[in-house]
N, C-alpha and C positions, 0 to 999 in steps of 0.2 A: 483638431488634436485637443486633450482635454489638458495638455501642458503647456505652459508659455516659458519659450527660452530666450533670453537676453544675450546678444552677444556683442561684445566691442571690444576691441585689441585684439591680440593673438592668444589663437585657440591653445589649449592645452590638449594632449593625447586623449585624455578622458572625455573632454568635453566635444572633440570631434566625432568620437566614436558614439555619444550620445545624441548628438547633431543626425550621423547617419542612420543611428537607430530609428528615432523619430519618423525620419522623411521615409524610410522604408515600410513602417507598419503604421503609420499615419494616413490622412485623406489628402496630404498633398506629398507627393513621391517626386522622384528625381525626371521623371515626363512632366508632371505639371510645371514644375519646376523650370525646364527647358522650355516648355511651349509658352510660358508667361514671358520668359525673361527676351526671348529670341526670334520664336516663330509669330508670335504675336502682332509686335510690332511691325514684321513686315507684311505680313497680310493685312494689316490696318492701313499702311501706305498703298498697298496694291489696290484696295478696292478703293479708297480715297482717288487714286489715278484712272482707275476704271470709270469712277463716277464722273468724274472731273471732262473724260475725253468721251462719256455718253452723252453730257450736256452739252458739249462742243458740237458735238455732231447733230444733234439735235437742234440746235440754233438758239439753246435759251440763255439768255444774257445773265451775268451774273451781280448786275449793278440793281440794289433795292429802290423801290419805288415809292 
């Protein structure tokens, strides 16, 4: 995006419309915001859990020498 938008407090109707327009036309769209806010943390936690279970199954010790 070439334009920065700072938001604080309560949005006025015109500011909300501007924010929506920027998200539709910019490189950061609604899907990206959804993924970054909700899906990415779930995926990260799942991968960490799988890695931990894999290490346990292989008998790797988590203590540092």
